[in-house]
N, C-alpha and C positions, 0 to 999 in steps of 0.2 A: 578709608578713602585716600586717594592720592593727593599729593601736594598741589598738583595742577588744578584739581577741582577746587581746592580752597583758595587758590590764587584767583581763579576765574570768579568764584563767588564773592570774594572780597572786592574785586574790581567792579562787579555788578552792583553790589550794595553801595560802594563809595560813589559810583556814578549816579545811582538813583538818589541818594541823599544830597548830592551836590546839586542836582537839577531841582529837586523838591525844595531844598533850602533857598535857592535863588528865587524861586517862585514865591515862597512864603515871605521872604524879605521884601520883594517888590510889591506884593499884594497888600502889605501893611500901609502903604502910602496911598492917599487919596488921589494925588496928582504926581506925575513924574516930571521932573524938570526937563525942558527940551534938550539940554546938553546931555543929560543922562540917557534920554531916549535915543538921541543921535548916536551916542557911543554904543549902546546896546544893538542898534540897527547895523552898526559897522562890524560887529563881531563875526558874523558868518563869512564876510569877505576877507577879513583878516585871517581867520583860521584857514580858509581855502588857499590864500596866498602863502601862508607858512607851510602848507603841504605841497604846493605845486612848485614854488620858486626854487627850492633846493634841488629838486629833480631836474629842472631845466638847465642848471649849471653843468650837469653831467649827462645831458640828453644827447642822443645820437640823431641821425637823419630820420629814423622811424618816428621818434617822439616828436621831433619838430614838425614833420609832415602831419601827424595826428593833431598837434596843437593848431596848426594853420587851418586844417579842415574843420576842427571844432569851433574856432573863432568865426570862420565864414558861415557855418551852419547856424551859429548862435545869432547872427545878424538877421536871419530870416525865420528860423524855426524855433520850436519850443525847447524846453529843457530835455525832454526825452529824445527828441531828434538829435540834439546836440550831443548828448551822451552816446547814443547809438552810433552816430557818424564818427565820433572821435574814437570809440572803442574799435569799430570795424576798421578804420584807417590804421590804427596802431597794430592790430592783428595782421592785417595784410602787409603793412610795411615791414614789420618784423619778420614775416614769412619770406618776403621776396627781396627786401633791401638789406636787412641784417641789423 
Protein backbone atom coordinates (compact mmCIF):
# COMPACT_ATOMS: atom_id res chain seq x y z
CA UNK A 1 0.00 0.00 0.00
CA UNK A 2 1.12 3.53 -0.64
CA UNK A 3 2.47 5.98 1.90
CA UNK A 4 -0.44 8.31 1.24
CA UNK A 5 -2.91 5.66 2.38
CA UNK A 6 -1.06 5.17 5.68
CA UNK A 7 -0.86 8.92 6.28
CA UNK A 8 -4.61 9.29 5.70
CA UNK A 9 -5.35 6.29 7.93
CA UNK A 10 -3.10 7.63 10.71
CA UNK A 11 -4.81 11.02 10.50
CA UNK A 12 -8.25 9.43 10.66
CA UNK A 13 -7.34 7.25 13.66
CA UNK A 14 -5.73 10.18 15.46
CA UNK A 15 -8.75 12.39 14.83
CA UNK A 16 -11.12 9.67 16.04
CA UNK A 17 -9.23 9.01 19.26
CA UNK A 18 -8.85 12.72 19.95
CA UNK A 19 -12.61 13.24 19.71
CA UNK A 20 -13.49 10.10 21.65
CA UNK A 21 -10.87 10.92 24.28
CA UNK A 22 -12.33 14.36 24.86
CA UNK A 23 -15.80 12.90 25.20
CA UNK A 24 -14.60 10.26 27.66
CA UNK A 25 -12.80 12.83 29.81
CA UNK A 26 -15.81 15.18 29.96
CA UNK A 27 -18.29 12.33 30.55
CA UNK A 28 -16.48 11.32 33.74
CA UNK A 29 -17.61 14.52 35.48
CA UNK A 30 -21.07 14.81 36.99
CA UNK A 31 -21.16 18.58 36.46
CA UNK A 32 -19.05 20.86 34.34
CA UNK A 33 -17.91 24.16 35.77
CA UNK A 34 -19.58 27.11 33.98
CA UNK A 35 -16.20 28.53 32.96
CA UNK A 36 -15.18 25.24 31.35
CA UNK A 37 -18.52 25.05 29.56
CA UNK A 38 -18.14 28.63 28.33
CA UNK A 39 -14.65 27.83 27.08
CA UNK A 40 -15.85 24.73 25.24
CA UNK A 41 -18.72 26.70 23.69
CA UNK A 42 -16.21 29.26 22.39
CA UNK A 43 -14.07 26.67 20.56
CA UNK A 44 -16.06 26.55 17.26
CA UNK A 45 -15.96 30.34 16.87
CA UNK A 46 -12.25 30.39 17.71
CA UNK A 47 -11.47 27.70 15.14
CA UNK A 48 -13.53 29.46 12.48
CA UNK A 49 -11.74 32.72 13.23
CA UNK A 50 -8.33 31.09 12.88
CA UNK A 51 -9.34 29.74 9.49
CA UNK A 52 -10.96 32.90 8.11
CA UNK A 53 -8.83 35.73 9.55
CA UNK A 54 -5.52 34.90 7.80
CA UNK A 55 -7.30 34.65 4.45
CA UNK A 56 -8.83 38.09 4.89
CA UNK A 57 -5.37 39.61 5.18
CA UNK A 58 -4.61 38.50 1.63
CA UNK A 59 -8.15 38.81 0.26
CA UNK A 60 -8.97 40.60 -2.94
CA UNK A 61 -12.16 42.34 -4.03
CA UNK A 62 -13.91 39.04 -4.82
CA UNK A 63 -13.34 37.67 -1.33
CA UNK A 64 -14.40 40.93 0.35
CA UNK A 65 -17.58 41.03 -1.74
CA UNK A 66 -18.38 37.44 -0.74
CA UNK A 67 -17.73 38.27 2.91
CA UNK A 68 -20.06 41.27 2.81
CA UNK A 69 -22.82 39.25 1.13
CA UNK A 70 -22.35 36.43 3.64
CA UNK A 71 -22.61 38.78 6.60
CA UNK A 72 -25.72 40.46 5.20
CA UNK A 73 -27.44 37.13 4.48
CA UNK A 74 -26.49 35.84 7.95
CA UNK A 75 -28.47 38.67 9.53
CA UNK A 76 -31.72 37.37 8.00
CA UNK A 77 -31.20 33.83 6.70
CA UNK A 78 -30.10 30.52 8.08
CA UNK A 79 -26.77 28.77 7.91
CA UNK A 80 -27.39 27.10 4.55
CA UNK A 81 -28.59 30.33 2.93
CA UNK A 82 -25.54 32.12 4.28
CA UNK A 83 -23.18 29.47 2.93
CA UNK A 84 -24.84 29.31 -0.49
CA UNK A 85 -24.99 33.09 -0.88
CA UNK A 86 -21.34 33.50 0.10
CA UNK A 87 -20.18 30.69 -2.17
CA UNK A 88 -22.24 31.95 -5.11
CA UNK A 89 -20.96 35.51 -4.64
CA UNK A 90 -17.37 34.30 -4.45
CA UNK A 91 -17.73 32.24 -7.63
CA UNK A 92 -19.39 35.09 -9.53
CA UNK A 93 -16.98 37.73 -8.27
CA UNK A 94 -13.93 35.63 -9.15
CA UNK A 95 -15.39 34.99 -12.57
CA UNK A 96 -16.14 38.61 -13.41
CA UNK A 97 -14.04 40.78 -11.09
CA UNK A 98 -10.90 38.72 -10.74
